[in-house]
C-alpha positions in Angstrom: 54.9 24.4 54.2 53.6 21.2 52.7 51.7 19.7 55.0 50.5 16.6 53.1 46.6 18.0 53.5 45.8 17.7 49.2 43.9 15.3 47.8 42.4 14.7 43.6 39.9 12.9 42.1 37.9 12.3 39.3 34.7 11.0 38.1 32.2 10.8 35.6 28.8 13.6 37.2 25.2 12.0 37.3 24.7 14.7 34.2 27.8 14.3 32.3 30.5 15.8 33.6 33.8 14.9 34.1 34.1 15.7 37.9 37.2 16.5 39.4 37.6 17.7 42.5 40.7 19.0 44.5 41.4 19.7 47.2 43.8 21.2 50.0 46.9 22.7 49.5 47.4 23.5 45.1 51.0 23.8 45.1 54.2 22.8 43.7 54.6 19.6 45.7 51.3 18.8 44.5 50.4 20.3 41.5 51.9 17.1 39.5 49.4 14.9 40.6 46.5 17.4 39.4 48.9 17.7 35.7 48.4 13.0 36.1 45.3 13.1 37.1 43.9 15.6 33.2 45.7 12.5 31.5 43.2 10.6 32.3 40.1 13.5 30.6 39.4 12.7 26.8 40.7 14.8 24.5 38.1 15.3 22.8 34.9 18.6 21.6 32.1 17.2 23.5 34.8 17.3 26.9 32.5 18.1 30.1 34.4 19.4 32.5 34.1 21.0 36.1 36.1 21.7 38.6 35.9 21.8 42.0 38.1 23.3 44.0 35.5 24.0 47.1 37.9 22.2 49.0 41.2 24.6 47.7 42.8 26.5 50.9 46.2 27.3 49.2 47.0 27.6 45.5 50.1 28.8 44.6 52.0 29.9 40.7 52.5 25.8 40.5 48.7 25.3 41.2 47.8 27.9 38.7 49.9 26.8 35.8 47.8 23.3 36.6 44.4 24.6 36.7 45.8 26.2 33.2 46.9 23.2 31.8 43.1 22.2 32.5 42.4 24.4 30.9 44.0 24.2 27.7 44.1 20.8 27.5 40.0 20.3 27.6 39.4 23.9 25.4 42.7 23.5 23.2 40.9 20.5 21.2 37.4 22.4 21.8 35.3 21.1 25.3 33.8 23.5 28.0 35.3 24.0 31.3 33.9 25.1 34.7 35.4 26.2 38.1 33.2 25.3 41.4 33.5 27.0 44.6 36.1 29.7 45.2 36.1 30.8 48.2 36.8 34.6 48.5 40.6 34.4 48.9 41.0 31.5 45.7 38.4 34.2 43.6 40.3 37.6 45.2 44.3 35.1 44.0 42.0 34.0 40.6 40.9 37.9 40.4 44.9 39.2 40.7 46.5 36.3 37.6 43.4 36.7 35.9 41.7 33.4 35.7 38.5 35.4 36.3 38.8 35.6 32.6 40.0 33.0 31.2 37.5 30.3 33.3 33.6 29.9 33.4 33.8 30.3 37.4 30.4 29.3 39.3 29.4 29.5 43.0 28.7 25.4 43.4 29.6 22.1 41.4 25.6 22.4 40.7 25.6 25.9 39.4 28.4 24.3 36.6 26.5 21.6 35.3 23.9 23.9 34.6 26.8 25.7 33.1 27.8 23.0 31.1 24.2 21.6 29.9 22.9 24.9 28.5 
């Protein structure tokens, strides 16, 4: 059951990328907040986004759909998006549903930033 433990922030990373940090439980109660935050991202081919999921401790199918929405919002116009910091449980989930095939995934924000800068 949802306990209110969710956060989503969007700000500029020092290397010029957008950093979208998602923490807590990403589920059908909280996915609309993530989708709402995505509206603040520019839709252009120069957009680069790091989605920091290192603080994510739960993700259901609605959360997965919201992450795919983030991907489509950035990548469809030509931008680039990298997931950063999933723990072993999140990686297992991403593997089960195929997100590990869709997303570029790095172990932390710094590695994700390096990937986007290259």
